[in-house]
C-alpha positions as CSV (number, residue, x, y, z in Angstrom):
1,M,90.6,-115.5,-38.0
2,L,93.4,-114.1,-37.5
3,N,95.7,-113.0,-40.7
4,F,99.2,-112.3,-40.1
5,H,101.7,-111.2,-42.5
6,C,105.7,-111.0,-42.4
7,K,106.2,-107.4,-44.1
8,T,106.2,-105.0,-41.7
9,M,108.2,-106.4,-38.9
10,Q,111.7,-108.1,-39.8
11,T,111.3,-112.2,-38.0
12,K,114.6,-112.9,-36.1
13,A,115.4,-116.0,-35.8
14,V,114.3,-118.9,-33.4
15,S,115.5,-118.3,-30.0
16,Q,117.7,-121.9,-29.2
17,T,117.9,-121.3,-25.1
18,P,114.6,-122.7,-23.1
19,E,114.7,-119.7,-21.1
20,F,113.8,-117.6,-23.9
21,P,111.0,-119.9,-25.4
22,A,110.5,-119.0,-29.4
23,E,106.1,-118.3,-28.4
24,L,106.9,-115.6,-25.8
25,V,110.0,-113.8,-28.2
26,Q,109.5,-114.2,-31.4
27,F,105.9,-111.8,-33.1
28,E,105.2,-111.2,-36.0
29,S,102.1,-108.2,-37.3
30,F,98.3,-108.5,-37.5
31,A,98.0,-107.5,-41.2
32,G,94.7,-105.8,-40.1
33,N,96.5,-103.2,-37.7
34,P,96.0,-101.1,-35.5
35,V,92.7,-102.2,-34.3
36,F,92.2,-99.5,-31.8
37,K,92.9,-96.0,-31.6
38,G,91.9,-92.3,-31.1
39,T,88.8,-91.3,-32.8
40,G,90.9,-88.3,-34.4
41,T,87.6,-86.5,-34.2
42,G,88.1,-84.1,-31.4
43,T,86.3,-86.4,-28.0
44,W,87.8,-86.7,-24.9
45,D,90.1,-89.5,-26.4
46,N,90.7,-87.4,-29.5
47,G,94.0,-89.3,-28.8
48,I,95.2,-92.3,-26.8
49,R,98.2,-92.9,-24.7
50,E,101.0,-95.2,-22.7
51,R,99.9,-98.4,-21.7
52,G,97.0,-99.6,-21.4
53,Y,95.9,-103.2,-19.9
54,I,93.5,-105.8,-21.3
55,L,92.6,-108.9,-20.1
56,H,90.8,-112.1,-21.4
57,E,88.1,-113.1,-19.3
58,G,85.8,-116.3,-20.7
59,R,84.9,-115.1,-23.8
60,T,85.3,-111.5,-23.3
61,Y,88.6,-109.5,-24.0
62,H,88.5,-106.2,-21.8
63,M,90.5,-103.4,-22.4
64,W,91.2,-99.7,-20.2
65,Y,92.7,-97.1,-22.1
66,T,93.7,-93.3,-21.6
67,G,92.6,-91.2,-23.9
68,Y,92.8,-87.2,-24.1
69,S,91.6,-84.6,-26.1
70,N,95.0,-82.1,-26.5
71,K,98.2,-83.1,-23.9
72,T,97.9,-80.5,-21.9
73,E,94.5,-81.8,-20.1
74,T,94.0,-84.4,-17.8
75,K,94.0,-88.0,-19.0
76,F,90.8,-90.0,-18.2
77,L,90.4,-93.5,-18.5
78,G,88.3,-95.9,-21.2
79,Y,86.9,-98.9,-21.6
80,A,86.2,-101.0,-24.6
81,S,85.6,-104.6,-25.1
82,S,85.8,-107.3,-27.8
83,L,84.5,-111.3,-28.9
84,D,87.9,-111.5,-30.4
85,G,90.5,-109.2,-29.0
86,I,90.6,-107.3,-32.7
87,T,87.1,-105.7,-33.2
88,W,86.7,-103.5,-30.4
89,K,83.6,-101.3,-29.3
90,R,83.5,-98.5,-26.7
91,Y,81.5,-98.4,-23.6
92,E,78.8,-95.9,-24.2
93,G,79.3,-94.2,-20.6
94,N,83.2,-93.6,-21.8
95,P,85.0,-91.9,-20.4
96,I,84.2,-94.1,-16.8
97,F,86.5,-92.2,-14.5
98,T,86.6,-88.6,-14.4
99,D,88.2,-87.8,-10.9
100,G,91.8,-87.6,-11.3
101,W,93.8,-88.0,-13.8
102,V,94.9,-91.9,-15.0
103,E,96.9,-93.5,-17.5
104,D,99.9,-96.0,-17.8
105,V,97.1,-98.5,-15.9
106,Y,97.4,-102.4,-14.9
107,V,94.9,-104.6,-14.2
108,I,94.7,-107.4,-11.8
109,K,92.1,-109.3,-10.6
110,E,92.0,-110.8,-7.6
111,A,89.2,-112.3,-5.6
112,G,86.2,-111.1,-7.6
113,I,88.3,-107.3,-7.5
114,Y,89.4,-105.7,-9.8
115,Y,92.6,-103.5,-8.8
116,M,93.8,-100.8,-11.0
117,F,97.2,-99.7,-10.6
118,A,98.4,-96.3,-13.0
119,E,100.0,-93.5,-13.1
120,G,98.5,-89.7,-11.7
121,K,99.2,-86.8,-12.5
122,N,103.6,-86.0,-12.7
123,D,103.1,-89.4,-12.8
124,V,102.9,-90.5,-9.0
125,A,101.6,-94.3,-8.9
126,H,97.9,-94.8,-7.3
127,M,95.7,-97.2,-6.6
128,L,91.4,-97.6,-7.7
129,T,89.4,-100.8,-7.0
130,S,86.5,-101.5,-9.0
131,T,83.8,-104.9,-8.3
132,D,82.1,-104.2,-12.1
133,R,85.1,-103.1,-14.4
134,F,83.0,-99.7,-15.2
135,H,83.3,-97.9,-11.6
136,W,86.6,-97.3,-10.2
137,I,86.7,-96.2,-6.6
138,E,90.1,-94.2,-5.9
139,K,92.1,-95.2,-3.0
140,G,95.1,-93.2,-3.2
141,N,98.9,-92.6,-4.2
142,L,100.6,-95.7,-3.5
143,D,103.0,-95.2,-0.4
144,I,106.6,-96.7,-1.2
145,R,109.3,-96.6,1.2
146,Q,113.3,-97.7,1.1
147,V,114.4,-101.2,2.5
148,D,115.1,-99.0,5.7
149,G,111.5,-98.4,6.1
150,K,111.9,-94.4,5.3
151,P,110.0,-92.6,2.5
152,I,111.7,-93.1,-1.2
153,E,112.5,-89.7,-2.7
154,S,110.0,-87.4,-3.4
155,G,109.9,-87.0,-7.7
156,P,107.9,-88.8,-10.3
157,Y,107.6,-93.0,-9.1
158,G,104.5,-94.5,-12.5
159,T,104.3,-97.5,-15.0
160,P,103.7,-99.6,-11.9
161,T,103.6,-103.3,-12.5
162,V,102.3,-105.5,-10.4
163,L,102.3,-109.3,-9.6
164,K,100.3,-111.1,-6.5
165,V,102.7,-114.9,-5.7
166,K,100.7,-116.7,-2.9
167,E,100.3,-113.7,-0.1
168,K,102.6,-111.6,-1.5
169,W,102.3,-108.4,-3.9
170,Y,104.7,-107.4,-6.2
171,L,105.3,-104.0,-7.4
172,F,107.8,-102.7,-10.3
173,Y,108.3,-98.9,-10.7
174,E,110.1,-97.0,-12.8
175,R,111.6,-93.4,-11.9
176,N,111.9,-91.2,-14.6
177,D,112.3,-94.2,-16.3
178,Q,115.6,-94.6,-15.2
179,G,115.2,-98.1,-14.3
180,V,112.8,-100.8,-13.0
181,W,112.8,-100.7,-9.1
182,L,111.0,-103.7,-6.8
183,A,108.8,-103.3,-4.0
184,V,107.0,-105.3,-2.4
185,S,103.6,-105.3,0.4
186,D,101.5,-107.5,2.5
187,D,98.5,-105.7,2.7
188,L,98.7,-102.9,-0.8
189,L,98.7,-100.0,2.2
190,K,103.3,-99.7,2.0
191,W,105.2,-101.3,0.0
192,T,108.9,-101.9,0.4
193,N,111.5,-101.9,-1.6
194,V,113.5,-105.2,-1.9
195,Q,116.9,-103.4,-2.8
196,N,117.5,-99.5,-2.4
197,E,118.7,-99.8,-6.3
198,P,116.8,-101.0,-9.8
199,V,116.4,-104.8,-10.7
200,L,116.3,-103.9,-14.3
201,K,118.7,-101.5,-15.7
202,M,119.3,-99.3,-18.2
203,G,121.6,-100.2,-20.8
204,P,124.7,-101.3,-21.8
205,D,123.4,-102.1,-25.4
206,M,122.3,-99.4,-27.4
207,Y,118.3,-99.9,-27.3
208,D,117.4,-99.5,-23.6
209,K,120.5,-97.4,-23.3
210,F,118.4,-93.9,-22.4
211,G,114.6,-95.2,-20.7
212,I,113.8,-97.9,-19.6
213,A,110.2,-99.4,-17.8
214,M,108.3,-102.7,-16.6
215,N,104.7,-103.3,-18.8
216,Q,103.8,-106.2,-17.9
217,V,105.4,-109.8,-15.5
218,V,103.9,-113.0,-16.5
219,K,104.8,-116.6,-14.8
220,Y,106.0,-119.2,-18.1
221,K,106.8,-122.7,-17.5
222,G,108.7,-121.9,-13.6
223,L,109.9,-118.8,-14.7
224,Y,109.0,-115.2,-14.6
225,Y,108.8,-113.0,-17.9
226,G,109.5,-109.0,-17.7
227,Y,108.0,-107.2,-21.3
228,Y,109.3,-103.5,-20.9
229,H,109.1,-100.7,-22.9
230,A,112.9,-98.8,-24.0
231,T,114.6,-96.8,-25.9
232,A,117.6,-96.1,-27.7
233,F,117.4,-92.3,-28.1
234,K,118.5,-89.4,-25.6
235,D,115.1,-87.5,-26.4
236,W,112.8,-90.9,-26.2
237,H,110.9,-90.1,-29.3
238,E,111.0,-93.9,-30.3
239,W,110.6,-96.6,-27.9
240,S,110.2,-100.1,-28.5
241,T,109.2,-103.7,-26.7
242,N,111.8,-105.9,-24.9
243,V,111.9,-108.7,-22.8
244,A,113.8,-110.2,-19.9
245,V,113.6,-113.4,-17.8
246,S,113.9,-114.1,-13.7
247,G,114.0,-116.6,-11.5
248,D,113.3,-114.6,-8.7
249,L,111.7,-111.5,-9.4
250,I,115.0,-109.9,-8.2
251,H,117.4,-111.1,-10.8
252,W,117.0,-110.6,-14.4
253,T,118.6,-111.5,-17.5
254,K,117.5,-109.1,-20.7
255,Y,117.2,-111.2,-24.2
256,G,119.9,-111.3,-26.3
257,S,117.9,-110.7,-29.9
258,N,115.8,-107.8,-28.1
259,P,114.0,-105.8,-29.2
260,I,111.4,-108.2,-30.3
261,I,109.3,-105.2,-31.2
262,G,110.4,-102.2,-32.5
263,N,109.4,-99.2,-35.5
264,N,107.7,-97.5,-31.6
265,K,105.3,-99.8,-31.2
266,S,105.9,-100.3,-27.6
267,S,104.0,-101.0,-23.8
268,G,103.3,-104.4,-24.5
269,I,100.7,-106.4,-23.0
270,L,100.9,-110.6,-23.5
271,V,97.2,-111.9,-23.8
272,K,97.0,-115.6,-23.7
273,D,93.6,-116.8,-26.4
274,K,92.7,-120.5,-26.6
275,K,95.4,-121.3,-28.7
276,Q,98.6,-118.8,-29.0
277,F,99.6,-116.1,-27.5
278,R,99.3,-112.5,-28.7
279,L,101.2,-109.2,-27.7
280,Y,99.5,-106.3,-27.7
281,T,101.4,-103.3,-28.3
282,M,99.1,-99.8,-26.7
283,H,101.2,-96.7,-27.6
284,R,99.4,-94.5,-29.4
285,Q,97.7,-97.2,-31.0
286,V,97.1,-100.5,-30.6
287,N,98.8,-103.2,-32.8
288,I,98.6,-107.2,-32.5
289,H,101.4,-109.6,-32.7
290,V,101.0,-113.3,-33.1
291,T,103.8,-116.1,-32.1
292,A,105.8,-116.4,-35.6
293,K,105.5,-120.1,-35.1
294,Q,101.8,-120.7,-34.8
295,Q,100.7,-118.6,-38.1
């Protein structure tokens, strides 16, 4: 059973607006945090970083994470599993992908195939596929176009976050963490911006004035909720976890009480278990936060 306490973070007032139900924005920290972190023993995953991803399928929680031994070397992909989402076992065959740089990962399963969208070297988004969660095939960098069909300007385009609605794929991505853009695709081969401006911009409040990137978009009671990380610091030394809501994936309203989690706990991923939501913050170490009203 999860044991939670209230001392590590300040609990905000319960949201009274239906657009931001309390179960999606009000969280408390697990007393046993962190539940997963780098080994600290000089292994390939001496440290972990950026966004990892968790899928809860059947009785098992599956986690993919990025490990590194020092910050200048290639970042490799690892896998861990858990039956309760708290105690994790690293896969004996780690790292599971060493043919290239993989970090800031997002995984979605569709028709028996796992699609992984990730950053490669120089923060360029690429895609991999798998049928068993362990063996991944590189599919190349994402081809993103402006509204007029011309390629987007050269440079970083990372933190890819993907959602499939009916037969169309939606890709959220950032450029230098200066805003979140949205592109759509019918075939996963070519992505076209819905507009050439960000759909989620920095500011005007201080908490997301200097950087912003989408981590996950979930649909709940007819609306889309975007969990994003942001920073109030020009040097990016600390990040927070935040929420925005949309009815069409293009127009977003930020939660008035952002950030929902501070203290450099970022790259949040919402996971549903049988009874409640858990929000995992993934950057540098994995921490669990649970809906406050469901202690």
